[in-house]
ChimeraX commands (.cxc) that place a marker at each C-alpha (Angstrom):
marker #1 position 0.10,-0.01,0.20 radius 0.5
marker #1 position 1.28,3.62,-0.98 radius 0.5
marker #1 position 1.87,5.97,1.37 radius 0.5
marker #1 position 1.13,9.51,1.99 radius 0.5
marker #1 position 0.82,12.17,4.78 radius 0.5
marker #1 position -1.62,13.92,6.10 radius 0.5
marker #1 position -2.51,17.15,8.65 radius 0.5
marker #1 position -5.09,17.90,11.21 radius 0.5
marker #1 position -6.39,20.99,11.69 radius 0.5
marker #1 position -6.45,20.46,15.23 radius 0.5
marker #1 position -5.26,17.33,17.75 radius 0.5
marker #1 position -6.74,18.13,20.14 radius 0.5
marker #1 position -10.41,20.20,21.00 radius 0.5
marker #1 position -12.40,21.42,24.09 radius 0.5
marker #1 position -16.04,21.03,24.09 radius 0.5
marker #1 position -15.84,23.18,27.36 radius 0.5
marker #1 position -19.24,22.90,29.78 radius 0.5
marker #1 position -22.05,20.55,28.64 radius 0.5
marker #1 position -25.06,19.50,30.86 radius 0.5
marker #1 position -25.40,15.42,31.99 radius 0.5
marker #1 position -27.64,13.77,29.34 radius 0.5
marker #1 position -26.28,15.53,26.53 radius 0.5
marker #1 position -24.65,14.15,23.57 radius 0.5
marker #1 position -22.30,16.45,21.60 radius 0.5
marker #1 position -20.71,16.43,18.57 radius 0.5
marker #1 position -17.38,18.16,17.00 radius 0.5
marker #1 position -15.33,17.34,13.96 radius 0.5
marker #1 position -11.47,17.16,13.31 radius 0.5
marker #1 position -10.69,18.18,9.88 radius 0.5
marker #1 position -7.73,16.00,8.14 radius 0.5
marker #1 position -6.29,17.31,4.29 radius 0.5
marker #1 position -4.22,14.74,1.97 radius 0.5
marker #1 position -0.78,16.75,2.12 radius 0.5
marker #1 position 1.05,14.03,-0.23 radius 0.5
marker #1 position 0.65,12.14,-3.59 radius 0.5
marker #1 position -1.01,9.38,-3.11 radius 0.5
marker #1 position -4.51,8.33,-1.91 radius 0.5
marker #1 position -4.74,8.61,2.09 radius 0.5
marker #1 position -7.08,6.29,3.77 radius 0.5
marker #1 position -8.53,6.18,6.80 radius 0.5
marker #1 position -8.12,2.10,7.81 radius 0.5
marker #1 position -10.08,2.83,11.44 radius 0.5
marker #1 position -10.83,4.78,14.28 radius 0.5
marker #1 position -10.85,3.69,17.72 radius 0.5
marker #1 position -12.60,5.64,20.47 radius 0.5
marker #1 position -11.11,5.37,23.91 radius 0.5
marker #1 position -14.25,3.75,24.81 radius 0.5
marker #1 position -18.11,3.24,24.60 radius 0.5
marker #1 position -19.31,6.75,25.13 radius 0.5
marker #1 position -17.84,8.04,21.67 radius 0.5
marker #1 position -18.74,7.12,18.89 radius 0.5
marker #1 position -17.03,7.93,15.57 radius 0.5
marker #1 position -18.51,8.48,11.98 radius 0.5
marker #1 position -15.69,9.42,9.45 radius 0.5
marker #1 position -14.78,9.59,5.62 radius 0.5
marker #1 position -14.67,5.60,4.18 radius 0.5
marker #1 position -13.81,6.17,0.61 radius 0.5
marker #1 position -9.86,7.20,-0.28 radius 0.5
marker #1 position -9.34,11.08,-0.04 radius 0.5
marker #1 position -7.13,12.15,-2.79 radius 0.5
marker #1 position -4.16,14.49,-2.56 radius 0.5
marker #1 position -4.58,18.22,-1.69 radius 0.5
marker #1 position -8.42,16.96,-0.75 radius 0.5
marker #1 position -9.96,17.39,2.71 radius 0.5
marker #1 position -12.32,14.73,5.00 radius 0.5
marker #1 position -13.38,14.68,8.31 radius 0.5
marker #1 position -13.83,12.46,11.39 radius 0.5
marker #1 position -17.00,13.48,13.53 radius 0.5
marker #1 position -16.69,12.78,17.27 radius 0.5
marker #1 position -19.55,12.27,19.46 radius 0.5
marker #1 position -19.49,11.58,22.76 radius 0.5
marker #1 position -22.20,11.05,25.28 radius 0.5
marker #1 position -21.88,12.35,28.85 radius 0.5
marker #1 position -24.70,10.42,30.35 radius 0.5
marker #1 position -23.34,10.24,33.97 radius 0.5
marker #1 position -20.02,10.87,33.64 radius 0.5
marker #1 position -19.96,14.04,35.93 radius 0.5
marker #1 position -16.15,16.36,35.86 radius 0.5
marker #1 position -13.47,16.72,33.66 radius 0.5
marker #1 position -13.40,14.37,31.06 radius 0.5
marker #1 position -10.66,13.67,28.47 radius 0.5
marker #1 position -11.00,11.06,25.89 radius 0.5
marker #1 position -9.28,9.98,22.81 radius 0.5
marker #1 position -9.83,8.76,19.59 radius 0.5
marker #1 position -6.67,6.60,17.37 radius 0.5
marker #1 position -7.15,7.29,14.10 radius 0.5
marker #1 position -4.92,4.41,11.70 radius 0.5
marker #1 position -4.16,5.35,7.94 radius 0.5
marker #1 position -1.52,5.11,5.19 radius 0.5
marker #1 position 0.87,7.31,6.43 radius 0.5
marker #1 position 3.84,7.26,8.86 radius 0.5
marker #1 position 3.40,6.89,11.20 radius 0.5
marker #1 position 0.06,5.14,10.72 radius 0.5
marker #1 position -1.29,6.76,14.13 radius 0.5
marker #1 position -2.75,9.77,15.01 radius 0.5
marker #1 position -3.97,10.48,18.43 radius 0.5
marker #1 position -6.99,13.01,18.68 radius 0.5
marker #1 position -8.07,14.23,21.87 radius 0.5
marker #1 position -10.83,16.04,23.62 radius 0.5
marker #1 position -11.64,17.39,26.49 radius 0.5
marker #1 position -15.14,18.73,28.57 radius 0.5
marker #1 position -16.45,19.62,31.39 radius 0.5
marker #1 position -19.70,17.61,32.22 radius 0.5
marker #1 position -22.26,19.53,34.81 radius 0.5
marker #1 position -24.69,18.02,36.52 radius 0.5
marker #1 position -28.21,18.18,35.81 radius 0.5
marker link #1:1,2 radius 0.2
marker link #1:2,3 radius 0.2
marker link #1:3,4 radius 0.2
marker link #1:4,5 radius 0.2
marker link #1:5,6 radius 0.2
marker link #1:6,7 radius 0.2
marker link #1:7,8 radius 0.2
marker link #1:8,9 radius 0.2
marker link #1:9,10 radius 0.2
marker link #1:10,11 radius 0.2
marker link #1:11,12 radius 0.2
marker link #1:12,13 radius 0.2
marker link #1:13,14 radius 0.2
marker link #1:14,15 radius 0.2
marker link #1:15,16 radius 0.2
marker link #1:16,17 radius 0.2
marker link #1:17,18 radius 0.2
marker link #1:18,19 radius 0.2
marker link #1:19,20 radius 0.2
marker link #1:20,21 radius 0.2
marker link #1:21,22 radius 0.2
marker link #1:22,23 radius 0.2
marker link #1:23,24 radius 0.2
marker link #1:24,25 radius 0.2
marker link #1:25,26 radius 0.2
marker link #1:26,27 radius 0.2
marker link #1:27,28 radius 0.2
marker link #1:28,29 radius 0.2
marker link #1:29,30 radius 0.2
marker link #1:30,31 radius 0.2
marker link #1:31,32 radius 0.2
marker link #1:32,33 radius 0.2
marker link #1:33,34 radius 0.2
marker link #1:34,35 radius 0.2
marker link #1:35,36 radius 0.2
marker link #1:36,37 radius 0.2
marker link #1:37,38 radius 0.2
marker link #1:38,39 radius 0.2
marker link #1:39,40 radius 0.2
marker link #1:40,41 radius 0.2
marker link #1:41,42 radius 0.2
marker link #1:42,43 radius 0.2
marker link #1:43,44 radius 0.2
marker link #1:44,45 radius 0.2
marker link #1:45,46 radius 0.2
marker link #1:46,47 radius 0.2
marker link #1:47,48 radius 0.2
marker link #1:48,49 radius 0.2
marker link #1:49,50 radius 0.2
marker link #1:50,51 radius 0.2
marker link #1:51,52 radius 0.2
marker link #1:52,53 radius 0.2
marker link #1:53,54 radius 0.2
marker link #1:54,55 radius 0.2
marker link #1:55,56 radius 0.2
marker link #1:56,57 radius 0.2
marker link #1:57,58 radius 0.2
marker link #1:58,59 radius 0.2
marker link #1:59,60 radius 0.2
marker link #1:60,61 radius 0.2
marker link #1:61,62 radius 0.2
marker link #1:62,63 radius 0.2
marker link #1:63,64 radius 0.2
marker link #1:64,65 radius 0.2
marker link #1:65,66 radius 0.2
marker link #1:66,67 radius 0.2
marker link #1:67,68 radius 0.2
marker link #1:68,69 radius 0.2
marker link #1:69,70 radius 0.2
marker link #1:70,71 radius 0.2
marker link #1:71,72 radius 0.2
marker link #1:72,73 radius 0.2
marker link #1:73,74 radius 0.2
marker link #1:74,75 radius 0.2
marker link #1:75,76 radius 0.2
marker link #1:76,77 radius 0.2
marker link #1:77,78 radius 0.2
marker link #1:78,79 radius 0.2
marker link #1:79,80 radius 0.2
marker link #1:80,81 radius 0.2
marker link #1:81,82 radius 0.2
marker link #1:82,83 radius 0.2
marker link #1:83,84 radius 0.2
marker link #1:84,85 radius 0.2
marker link #1:85,86 radius 0.2
marker link #1:86,87 radius 0.2
marker link #1:87,88 radius 0.2
marker link #1:88,89 radius 0.2
marker link #1:89,90 radius 0.2
marker link #1:90,91 radius 0.2
marker link #1:91,92 radius 0.2
marker link #1:92,93 radius 0.2
marker link #1:93,94 radius 0.2
marker link #1:94,95 radius 0.2
marker link #1:95,96 radius 0.2
marker link #1:96,97 radius 0.2
marker link #1:97,98 radius 0.2
marker link #1:98,99 radius 0.2
marker link #1:99,100 radius 0.2
marker link #1:100,101 radius 0.2
marker link #1:101,102 radius 0.2
marker link #1:102,103 radius 0.2
marker link #1:103,104 radius 0.2
marker link #1:104,105 radius 0.2
marker link #1:105,106 radius 0.2
view
């Protein structure tokens, strides 16, 4: 498999304060900065409270894709720091995306 390079708009994002029970979403943008198709092979969250959704089609050189992350805050009051491991056809193959928030009681 041909390798390429990727650039993320950010590898860490913050939801700020959210209420217990909310499902909050954010998007990490990625750009193929190489000269081969970028393949997002896997997106693995650190816990079951986080659901990723991502582009399954190859991302052409110079084009952008996105990884959307939904976090279910139910029963998780206090400061939260979660990660999502993204595996692509790059070197190194894994990038860790992190998001933070503070879940406030209802």
